[in-house]
ZAMARGU-4260 file (C-alpha; in steps of 0.2 Angstrom, whole numbers, plus 5000, padded with zeros to 4 digits):
<rodrens>
0) 5000/5000/5000 | 5007/5017/4996 | 5008/5031/5009 | 5012/5050/5009 | 5030/5052/5003
5) 5033/5067/5014 | 5025/5059/5030 | 5036/5044/5028 | 5052/5054/5024 | 5049/5064/5041
10) 5045/5048/5050 | 5060/5039/5044 | 5072/5053/5048 | 5064/5057/5064 | 5067/5039/5070
15) 5084/5039/5063 | 5091/5055/5070 | 5082/5054/5087 | 5085/5036/5091 | 5096/5027/5079
20) 5111/5039/5075 | 5116/5044/5093 | 5115/5025/5098 | 5127/5018/5085 | 5144/5013/5091
25) 5158/5026/5087 | 5171/5021/5074 | 5159/5009/5065 | 5158/5011/5046 | 5142/5003/5039
30) 5137/5000/5021 | 5121/4992/5017 | 5111/4989/5001 | 5092/4986/5001 | 5083/4979/4986
35) 5068/4990/4980 | 5052/4982/4973 | 5047/4992/4957 | 5056/5007/4964 | 5048/5006/4981
40) 5055/5002/4998 | 5047/4989/5009 | 5045/4996/5027 | 5045/4979/5034 | 5062/4976/5025
45) 5069/4992/5032 | 5064/4987/5049 | 5073/4971/5047 | 5089/4979/5040 | 5090/4991/5055
50) 5088/4977/5067 | 5100/4965/5058 | 5113/4975/5049 | 5114/4989/5062 | 5110/4978/5077
55) 5097/4989/5084 | 5084/4982/5096 | 5065/4982/5090 | 5061/4996/5103 | 5072/5008/5093
60) 5063/5006/5076 | 5046/5005/5083 | 5043/5022/5076 | 5042/5014/5059 | 5025/5006/5054
65) 5024/4987/5058 | 5013/4984/5043 | 5020/4982/5026 | 5018/4999/5018 | 5029/5005/5003
70) 5039/5020/5002 | 5040/5026/4984 | 5057/5031/4979 | 5055/5032/4960 | 5060/5048/4951
75) 5059/5064/4961 | 5053/5056/4977 | 5069/5046/4979 | 5080/5062/4974 | 5071/5073/4987
80) 5073/5060/5001 | 5091/5057/4997 | 5094/5076/4996 | 5086/5080/5012 | 5094/5066/5022
85) 5111/5069/5015 | 5110/5087/5018 | 5104/5085/5036 | 5117/5072/5041 | 5132/5078/5030
90) 5147/5066/5029 | 5140/5055/5043 | 5126/5047/5032 | 5124/5045/5013 | 5109/5038/5005
95) 5109/5034/4986 | 5094/5028/4976 | 5093/5020/4959 | 5080/5010/4950 | 5082/4994/4960
100) 5093/4997/4976 | 5093/5009/4991 | 5111/5011/4997 | 5115/5017/5014 | 5133/5022/5020
105) 5136/5027/5038 | 5151/5034/5047 | 5146/5034/5065 | 5160/5046/5070 | 5151/5060/5060
110) 5133/5057/5065 | 5124/5067/5078 | 5131/5063/5095 | 5118/5071/5106 | 5100/5078/5107
115) 5105/5095/5102 | 5114/5089/5086 | 5100/5078/5082 | 5087/5092/5083 | 5098/5103/5072
120) 5099/5089/5059 | 5080/5086/5060 | 5077/5105/5057 | 5089/5105/5043 | 5081/5090/5035
125) 5064/5098/5036 | 5070/5114/5029 | 5077/5105/5014 | 5062/5093/5012 | 5049/5108/5014
130) 5057/5123/5006 | 5041/5132/5002 | 5034/5131/5020 | 5051/5135/5027 | 5052/5151/5016
135) 5035/5156/5021 | 5040/5155/5040 | 5057/5163/5037 | 5048/5179/5030 | 5040/5181/5047
140) 5057/5181/5056 | 5068/5196/5058 | 5068/5214/5063 | 5052/5222/5056 | 5054/5241/5054
145) 5042/5254/5050 | 5040/5258/5031 | 5049/5274/5034 | 5062/5276/5048 | 5065/5294/5055
150) 5083/5294/5061 | 5079/5309/5072 | 5066/5300/5083 | 5070/5286/5095 | 5066/5268/5089
155) 5058/5256/5102 | 5063/5238/5097 | 5051/5225/5105 | 5056/5207/5108 | 5043/5194/5112
160) 5044/5179/5123 | 5042/5160/5121 | 5030/5155/5108 | 5026/5173/5104 | 5027/5183/5088
165) 5024/5201/5083 | 5006/5200/5088 | 5012/5196/5106 | 5019/5214/5107 | 5004/5222/5098
170) 4996/5230/5114 | 5012/5238/5120 | 5017/5243/5102 | 5001/5253/5100 | 5003/5261/5117
175) 5021/5266/5113 | 5017/5273/5096 | 5003/5283/5104 | 5017/5291/5114 | 5025/5297/5098
180) 5039/5284/5096 | 5042/5273/5081 | 5042/5254/5084 | 5050/5239/5077 | 5047/5221/5081
185) 5060/5207/5082 | 5052/5190/5078 | 5062/5174/5080 | 5060/5155/5081 | 5057/5154/5100
190) 5061/5136/5102 | 5079/5137/5095 | 5094/5139/5106 | 5094/5156/5114 | 5112/5160/5109
195) 5107/5157/5091 | 5093/5169/5092 | 5104/5182/5101 | 5116/5181/5086 | 5101/5183/5074
200) 5096/5199/5084 | 5114/5205/5083 | 5115/5204/5064 | 5099/5214/5062 | 5104/5227/5075
205) 5121/5229/5067 | 5112/5232/5050 | 5101/5244/5058 | 5115/5254/5066 | 5125/5254/5049
210) 5110/5262/5040 | 5106/5274/5054 | 5122/5276/5065 | 5114/5291/5075 | 5097/5282/5079
215) 5093/5281/5097 | 5087/5263/5101 | 5077/5258/5116 | 5073/5239/5119 | 5057/5233/5127
220) 5057/5214/5130 | 5045/5201/5136 | 5049/5186/5146 | 5062/5175/5137 | 5065/5189/5125
225) 5074/5198/5138 | 5087/5184/5139 | 5089/5185/5120 | 5091/5204/5121 | 5103/5203/5136
230) 5115/5191/5126 | 5115/5204/5113 | 5117/5220/5123 | 5130/5212/5135 | 5139/5201/5122
235) 5153/5204/5110 | 5141/5207/5095 | 5134/5223/5103 | 5132/5237/5090 | 5129/5251/5102
240) 5116/5264/5102 | 5104/5257/5115 | 5099/5269/5129 | 5084/5261/5138 | 5083/5242/5141
245) 5067/5238/5149 | 5065/5219/5153 | 5047/5213/5158 | 5047/5197/5168 | 5064/5191/5162
250) 5069/5173/5169 | 5087/5179/5172 | 5089/5164/5184 | 5079/5152/5173 | 5061/5145/5176
255) 5055/5129/5183 | 5040/5129/5171 | 5050/5123/5156 | 5043/5106/5158 | 5027/5113/5150
260) 5035/5117/5134 | 5029/5103/5124 | 5011/5107/5130 | 5013/5125/5125 | 5020/5120/5108
265) 5005/5109/5104 | 4993/5123/5110 | 5001/5137/5100 | 5002/5126/5084 | 4984/5120/5086
270) 4979/5138/5086 | 4990/5142/5071 | 4983/5127/5061 | 4965/5133/5065 | 4968/5152/5061
275) 4983/5154/5050 | 4980/5148/5032 | 4999/5149/5029 | 5003/5137/5043 | 5012/5121/5039
280) 5016/5106/5050 | 5034/5108/5045 | 5034/5124/5056 | 5033/5113/5072 | 5051/5107/5068
285) 5059/5122/5059 | 5053/5134/5073 | 5064/5123/5085 | 5061/5107/5095 | 5059/5114/5113
290) 5078/5117/5112 | 5076/5134/5122 | 5071/5123/5137 | 5089/5118/5140 | 5094/5136/5141
295) 5080/5141/5153 | 5084/5128/5166 | 5091/5136/5182 | 5110/5135/5181 | 5110/5130/5163
300) 5127/5134/5153 | 5118/5148/5144 | 5112/5157/5160 | 5129/5154/5169 | 5138/5161/5154
305) 5126/5176/5153 | 5127/5180/5171 | 5146/5181/5170 | 5144/5196/5159 | 5143/5213/5167
310) 5129/5225/5163 | 5133/5236/5148 | 5140/5253/5152 | 5129/5267/5146 | 5113/5257/5145
315) 5099/5261/5157 | 5091/5245/5164 | 5074/5243/5171 | 5066/5227/5176 | 5047/5225/5178
320) 5041/5209/5187 | 5025/5202/5193 | 5021/5195/5210 | 5004/5186/5208 | 5003/5169/5200
325) 4991/5168/5185 | 4982/5154/5194 | 4974/5167/5206 | 4966/5176/5192 | 4960/5160/5184
330) 4952/5154/5200 | 4944/5171/5203 | 4937/5170/5185 | 4929/5153/5189 | 4921/5160/5204
335) 4914/5175/5194 | 4907/5163/5181 | 4899/5152/5195 | 4892/5168/5203 | 4885/5174/5187
340) 4877/5157/5183 | 4866/5158/5199 | 4857/5174/5192 | 4852/5190/5200 | 4835/5185/5206
345) 4840/5168/5213 | 4856/5176/5222 | 4844/5185/5234 | 4836/5169/5240 | 4842/5163/5257
350) 4856/5151/5255 | 4861/5157/5238 | 4864/5174/5245 | 4876/5168/5257 | 4885/5157/5244
355) 4886/5172/5232 | 4893/5183/5246 | 4906/5169/5250 | 4911/5168/5232 | 4913/5187/5231
360) 4924/5187/5246 | 4935/5173/5240 | 4936/5181/5223 | 4942/5198/5231 | 4954/5188/5242
365) 4962/5180/5226 | 4963/5196/5216 | 4972/5205/5231 | 4983/5191/5235 | 5002/5192/5231
370) 5016/5180/5231 | 5034/5179/5226 | 5032/5175/5207 | 5021/5179/5192 | 5019/5161/5189
375) 5033/5156/5177 | 5046/5168/5184 | 5050/5172/5202 | 5055/5189/5209 | 5072/5182/5213
380) 5074/5175/5195 | 5069/5192/5188 | 5081/5202/5198 | 5098/5205/5191 | 5115/5211/5199
385) 5119/5229/5195 | 5100/5234/5191 | 5093/5244/5204 | 5078/5250/5194 | 5067/5235/5199
390) 5048/5237/5200 | 5037/5223/5206 | 5018/5224/5202 | 5003/5214/5209 | 4999/5205/5193
395) 5003/5189/5184 | 5015/5185/5169 | 5004/5188/5155 | 4995/5203/5162 | 5012/5212/5163
400) 5013/5214/5144 | 4996/5210/5137 | 4979/5217/5139 | 4969/5206/5150 | 4950/5207/5153
405) 4949/5225/5147 | 4964/5231/5157 | 4980/5238/5149 | 4996/5229/5151 | 5001/5232/5169
410) 5019/5236/5165 | 5013/5251/5153 | 5014/5265/5166 | 5032/5261/5171 | 5037/5259/5153
415) 5029/5275/5148 | 5038/5284/5163 | 5055/5277/5158 | 5054/5280/5139 | 5048/5298/5142
420) 5061/5303/5155
</rodrens>
């Protein structure tokens, strides 16, 4: 039975890179030829070859179908598969296809040796295998400037957080433009390593400075975007020109919420699949494979290296943090819904009246309660040595930089004050 070429390509490489390649013994050179049947590869035969020739246990190749399906390698199909896999794995893996044989040559010393290298190879494979989808996504990334840049007016560059995009900064951007500033959005693949995204930002900022050398730049960052921007501002690629650096809820010491990354990834992509006609399943890989989670762990190599850098001289830092976990707001909202469901008339009946009063009291208590974090980021994590301008607000993580339930972003008054002084 024939199946989708792209789906099988992805399945094959995902299994190979994630499980097969890192598990092979170093120093082994393997050459295998698998006969094709009318130009098609039997998946059952492929499973058997992986188990016998490469000595892999069944558990490793269980990602491949256990029924006899056929992967069509004739013509352009075989060429695309070979091009994508060879391009992703370089000298470590070579695949060649002719009319009756699939040839696999492996140099295990040059294969991905760990999870990060495997992720990078899988991303590269997907970029080659799905060039149109990759190009559509790539056009969304980068520094998006106004149509006309006024070199005499300050430019506020906004940097979004994890699984965000330009729309995530929309509320703040509108308010900032209302103050007479011009704004730019830096959009990046949030699940890639943070150092990679910081280098991406540095390239764009350097190009901006070269074109407008006297332009004053202020940075306003949201959550993880603060780490990306800090790596740029405090690193060797800094192009200069930054005056204000405002970090909203930055996880400077990491976050213990990183375990929810896969769930957040699925939620965000499900919403994109439903609402964005340009969305492609390939984007779930090319945006990164939760690789930022390694950098967001407390005491990660990225954070230790970042914290070893001093604050950039001449840059005015402000940190705005939250001290009310989002759970309090959601619990209060549930109580409000329950109270509303009772109805005005019924709420005056004996028993119901007392219940409504109790719910109102608990809702007020929740909305006035504060703690030592905004949910994902603790106050301790948000703080930073050498930054004395630290403002803690009684709101949760999202409410700091997005409009919630009709309220402006809670950080806005502080941002307005710093940008205009």
